[in-house]
FIKOLZA-1660 file (N, C-alpha, C; in steps of 0.1 Angstrom, whole numbers, plus 5000, padded with zeros to 4 digits):
% residues 101
   i   px   py   pz ch aa at
   1 8437 2452 9875  A  M  N
   1 8425 2458 9868  A  M CA
   1 8414 2459 9879  A  M  C
   2 8408 2471 9879  A  S  N
   2 8398 2473 9889  A  S CA
   2 8384 2469 9884  A  S  C
   3 8376 2465 9893  A  A  N
   3 8362 2462 9889  A  A CA
   3 8354 2474 9886  A  A  C
   4 8345 2474 9876  A  I  N
   4 8337 2485 9874  A  I CA
   4 8323 2482 9879  A  I  C
   5 8315 2492 9883  A  P  N
   5 8302 2490 9888  A  P CA
   5 8293 2485 9877  A  P  C
   6 8284 2476 9881  A  T  N
   6 8273 2471 9872  A  T CA
   6 8260 2477 9876  A  T  C
   7 8253 2483 9866  A  L  N
   7 8240 2489 9869  A  L CA
   7 8230 2481 9861  A  L  C
   8 8219 2478 9868  A  F  N
   8 8208 2471 9861  A  F CA
   8 8196 2480 9861  A  F  C
   9 8189 2481 9849  A  G  N
   9 8177 2489 9848  A  G CA
   9 8167 2482 9839  A  G  C
  10 8155 2481 9844  A  D  N
  10 8144 2477 9835  A  D CA
  10 8139 2488 9826  A  D  C
  11 8143 2500 9829  A  G  N
  11 8138 2511 9821  A  G CA
  11 8145 2524 9826  A  G  C
  12 8140 2534 9820  A  I  N
  12 8145 2548 9824  A  I CA
  12 8134 2555 9832  A  I  C
  13 8138 2560 9843  A  I  N
  13 8129 2568 9852  A  I CA
  13 8129 2582 9848  A  I  C
  14 8140 2588 9845  A  D  N
  14 8141 2602 9843  A  D CA
  14 8154 2605 9835  A  D  C
  15 8153 2616 9827  A  V  N
  15 8165 2621 9819  A  V CA
  15 8165 2636 9822  A  V  C
  16 8176 2640 9827  A  H  N
  16 8178 2655 9830  A  H CA
  16 8191 2659 9822  A  H  C
  17 8189 2670 9814  A  V  N
  17 8201 2675 9807  A  V CA
  17 8204 2689 9812  A  V  C
  18 8216 2691 9816  A  A  N
  18 8221 2704 9821  A  A CA
  18 8236 2705 9819  A  A  C
  19 8240 2717 9816  A  N  N
  19 8254 2720 9814  A  N CA
  19 8262 2710 9805  A  N  C
  20 8255 2706 9794  A  G  N
  20 8261 2697 9785  A  G CA
  20 8262 2683 9789  A  G  C
  21 8255 2679 9799  A  V  N
  21 8256 2665 9804  A  V CA
  21 8242 2660 9806  A  V  C
  22 8240 2648 9801  A  A  N
  22 8227 2641 9802  A  A CA
  22 8228 2631 9814  A  A  C
  23 8219 2632 9823  A  R  N
  23 8219 2623 9835  A  R CA
  23 8206 2614 9833  A  R  C
  24 8209 2602 9831  A  I  N
  24 8198 2592 9828  A  I CA
  24 8196 2583 9841  A  I  C
  25 8185 2585 9847  A  T  N
  25 8182 2576 9859  A  T CA
  25 8176 2563 9855  A  T  C
  26 8183 2552 9858  A  L  N
  26 8178 2539 9855  A  L CA
  26 8169 2534 9866  A  L  C
  27 8159 2526 9863  A  G  N
  27 8150 2521 9873  A  G CA
  27 8149 2506 9872  A  G  C
  28 8147 2499 9883  A  A  N
  28 8145 2485 9884  A  A CA
  28 8132 2482 9890  A  A  C
  29 8125 2472 9885  A  A  N
  29 8112 2468 9890  A  A CA
  29 8113 2461 9904  A  A  C
  30 8104 2464 9912  A  T  N
  30 8105 2458 9926  A  T CA
  30 8098 2444 9926  A  T  C
  31 8091 2440 9916  A  G  N
  31 8085 2427 9916  A  G CA
  31 8070 2428 9922  A  G  C
  32 8066 2439 9927  A  Q  N
  32 8053 2440 9932  A  Q CA
  32 8044 2446 9921  A  Q  C
  33 8032 2441 9921  A  K  N
  33 8022 2446 9911  A  K CA
  33 8020 2461 9912  A  K  C
  34 8020 2468 9901  A  D  N
  34 8017 2482 9901  A  D CA
  34 8026 2491 9909  A  D  C
  35 8038 2485 9913  A  A  N
  35 8048 2493 9920  A  A CA
  35 8056 2501 9910  A  A  C
  36 8060 2513 9914  A  K  N
  36 8069 2521 9906  A  K CA
  36 8083 2515 9906  A  K  C
  37 8090 2517 9895  A  P  N
  37 8104 2512 9896  A  P CA
  37 8112 2520 9906  A  P  C
  38 8122 2514 9911  A  V  N
  38 8131 2520 9921  A  V CA
  38 8144 2524 9914  A  V  C
  39 8149 2536 9916  A  P  N
  39 8161 2540 9910  A  P CA
  39 8172 2530 9913  A  P  C
  40 8180 2526 9902  A  S  N
  40 8190 2516 9904  A  S CA
  40 8204 2522 9901  A  S  C
  41 8204 2533 9895  A  G  N
  41 8217 2539 9891  A  G CA
  41 8215 2551 9882  A  G  C
  42 8226 2558 9879  A  M  N
  42 8225 2569 9870  A  M CA
  42 8236 2568 9860  A  M  C
  43 8233 2570 9847  A  L  N
  43 8242 2570 9836  A  L CA
  43 8244 2584 9833  A  L  C
  44 8257 2589 9833  A  V  N
  44 8260 2603 9830  A  V CA
  44 8268 2603 9817  A  V  C
  45 8262 2610 9807  A  V  N
  45 8268 2610 9794  A  V CA
  45 8269 2625 9788  A  V  C
  46 8280 2629 9783  A  P  N
  46 8281 2642 9777  A  P CA
  46 8271 2642 9765  A  P  C
  47 8264 2654 9764  A  V  N
  47 8254 2655 9754  A  V CA
  47 8259 2652 9740  A  V  C
  48 8272 2656 9738  A  M  N
  48 8278 2654 9724  A  M CA
  48 8280 2639 9721  A  M  C
  49 8280 2631 9731  A  Q  N
  49 8281 2616 9729  A  Q CA
  49 8268 2609 9728  A  Q  C
  50 8257 2616 9731  A  L  N
  50 8244 2609 9730  A  L CA
  50 8240 2603 9716  A  L  C
  51 8243 2610 9705  A  P  N
  51 8240 2604 9692  A  P CA
  51 8248 2591 9690  A  P  C
  52 8260 2590 9694  A  A  N
  52 8268 2578 9692  A  A CA
  52 8263 2567 9701  A  A  C
  53 8259 2571 9714  A  L  N
  53 8254 2561 9723  A  L CA
  53 8241 2555 9717  A  L  C
  54 8232 2564 9712  A  A  N
  54 8219 2560 9707  A  A CA
  54 8221 2551 9695  A  A  C
  55 8231 2554 9686  A  R  N
  55 8234 2545 9674  A  R CA
  55 8238 2531 9679  A  R  C
  56 8247 2531 9689  A  V  N
  56 8252 2518 9693  A  V CA
  56 8240 2510 9699  A  V  C
  57 8232 2516 9708  A  L  N
  57 8221 2509 9714  A  L CA
  57 8211 2504 9703  A  L  C
  58 8209 2513 9693  A  G  N
  58 8200 2509 9682  A  G CA
  58 8205 2497 9675  A  G  C
  59 8218 2497 9672  A  E  N
  59 8224 2486 9665  A  E CA
  59 8223 2473 9673  A  E  C
  60 8226 2474 9686  A  V  N
  60 8225 2462 9694  A  V CA
  60 8211 2457 9694  A  V  C
  61 8201 2466 9695  A  T  N
  61 8187 2462 9695  A  T CA
  61 8184 2454 9682  A  T  C
  62 8188 2460 9671  A  R  N
  62 8186 2453 9658  A  R CA
  62 8192 2439 9657  A  R  C
  63 8204 2438 9662  A  Q  N
  63 8211 2425 9662  A  Q CA
  63 8203 2415 9671  A  Q  C
  64 8199 2419 9683  A  V  N
  64 8192 2410 9692  A  V CA
  64 8179 2406 9686  A  V  C
  65 8171 2415 9680  A  E  N
  65 8159 2412 9673  A  E CA
  65 8161 2402 9662  A  E  C
  66 8171 2404 9654  A  A  N
  66 8174 2395 9642  A  A CA
  66 8178 2381 9647  A  A  C
  67 8186 2381 9658  A  R  N
  67 8189 2367 9663  A  R CA
  67 8177 2360 9670  A  R  C
  68 8168 2368 9676  A  A  N
  68 8156 2362 9682  A  A CA
  68 8147 2357 9671  A  A  C
  69 8146 2365 9660  A  R  N
  69 8138 2360 9648  A  R CA
  69 8144 2347 9643  A  R  C
  70 8157 2347 9641  A  E  N
  70 8164 2335 9636  A  E CA
  70 8162 2323 9645  A  E  C
  71 8163 2325 9658  A  A  N
  71 8162 2314 9667  A  A CA
  71 8147 2309 9667  A  A  C
  72 8138 2318 9665  A  M  N
  72 8123 2314 9665  A  M CA
  72 8121 2306 9652  A  M  C
  73 8126 2310 9641  A  Q  N
  73 8125 2303 9628  A  Q CA
  73 8131 2289 9629  A  Q  C
  74 8143 2288 9635  A  Q  N
  74 8149 2275 9637  A  Q CA
  74 8141 2266 9646  A  Q  C
  75 8135 2272 9656  A  A  N
  75 8127 2264 9665  A  A CA
  75 8114 2259 9658  A  A  C
  76 8108 2268 9650  A  Q  N
  76 8096 2264 9642  A  Q CA
  76 8100 2254 9632  A  Q  C
  77 8111 2255 9625  A  A  N
  77 8115 2245 9615  A  A CA
  77 8118 2232 9622  A  A  C
  78 8124 2232 9634  A  A  N
  78 8126 2219 9641  A  A CA
  78 8113 2213 9645  A  A  C
  79 8103 2221 9648  A  A  N
  79 8090 2215 9652  A  A CA
  79 8082 2209 9641  A  A  C
  80 8085 2213 9629  A  R  N
  80 8079 2207 9617  A  R CA
  80 8088 2196 9612  A  R  C
  81 8083 2184 9614  A  P  N
  81 8091 2172 9610  A  P CA
  81 8092 2171 9595  A  P  C
  82 8104 2168 9590  A  A  N
  82 8106 2166 9575  A  A CA
  82 8099 2154 9570  A  A  C
  83 8097 2144 9578  A  D  N
  83 8089 2133 9574  A  D CA
  83 8082 2128 9586  A  D  C
  84 8074 2117 9585  A  A  N
  84 8065 2113 9596  A  A CA
  84 8073 2108 9608  A  A  C
  85 8085 2103 9606  A  E  N
  85 8093 2097 9617  A  E CA
  85 8100 2108 9625  A  E  C
  86 8102 2120 9619  A  A  N
  86 8109 2130 9627  A  A CA
  86 8100 2137 9637  A  A  C
  87 8106 2140 9649  A  A  N
  87 8099 2146 9660  A  A CA
  87 8107 2158 9665  A  A  C
  88 8099 2168 9670  A  P  N
  88 8106 2180 9675  A  P CA
  88 8114 2176 9688  A  P  C
  89 8125 2183 9690  A  A  N
  89 8134 2181 9701  A  A CA
  89 8126 2186 9714  A  A  C
  90 8125 2177 9724  A  A  N
  90 8117 2180 9736  A  A CA
  90 8124 2190 9745  A  A  C
  91 8138 2192 9744  A  D  N
  91 8144 2201 9753  A  D CA
  91 8146 2215 9747  A  D  C
  92 8141 2217 9735  A  Q  N
  92 8143 2231 9730  A  Q CA
  92 8132 2240 9735  A  Q  C
  93 8136 2252 9738  A  V  N
  93 8126 2262 9742  A  V CA
  93 8125 2272 9731  A  V  C
  94 8113 2274 9726  A  S  N
  94 8110 2282 9715  A  S CA
  94 8114 2297 9719  A  S  C
  95 8121 2303 9710  A  G  N
  95 8125 2317 9712  A  G CA
  95 8138 2319 9721  A  G  C
  96 8143 2308 9727  A  A  N
  96 8155 2310 9735  A  A CA
  96 8167 2311 9726  A  A  C
  97 8176 2319 9729  A  F  N
  97 8189 2321 9722  A  F CA
  97 8200 2327 9730  A  F  C
  98 8212 2325 9726  A  R  N
  98 8223 2331 9732  A  R CA
  98 8229 2341 9723  A  R  C
  99 8233 2353 9728  A  F  N
  99 8240 2363 9720  A  F CA
  99 8254 2365 9726  A  F  C
 100 8263 2361 9718  A  N  N
 100 8277 2362 9722  A  N CA
 100 8285 2369 9711  A  N  C
 101 8287 2382 9713  A  G  N
 101 8295 2389 9703  A  G CA
 101 8288 2400 9698  A  G  C
% end
């Protein structure tokens, strides 16, 4: 099995559509204040597949947001002791969660 390239992008720099193909230039932040993102790769998608891609990304976004809200609610519930002797867990980070699946 061959390795596939991994692209990282903090955002989208440019989208160019020509000849039935969308070319999406991804950008990564340089870490410097007020610096423009540096192109990190290009995602090339047939225009006919853009709606399906958008639906999948939208669904992933909804799932991540739901899990983040759920983790935040659990952290807040843990911070509120049920009785006077209960104390919040010191090693919990509010809003931290893992998304596997």
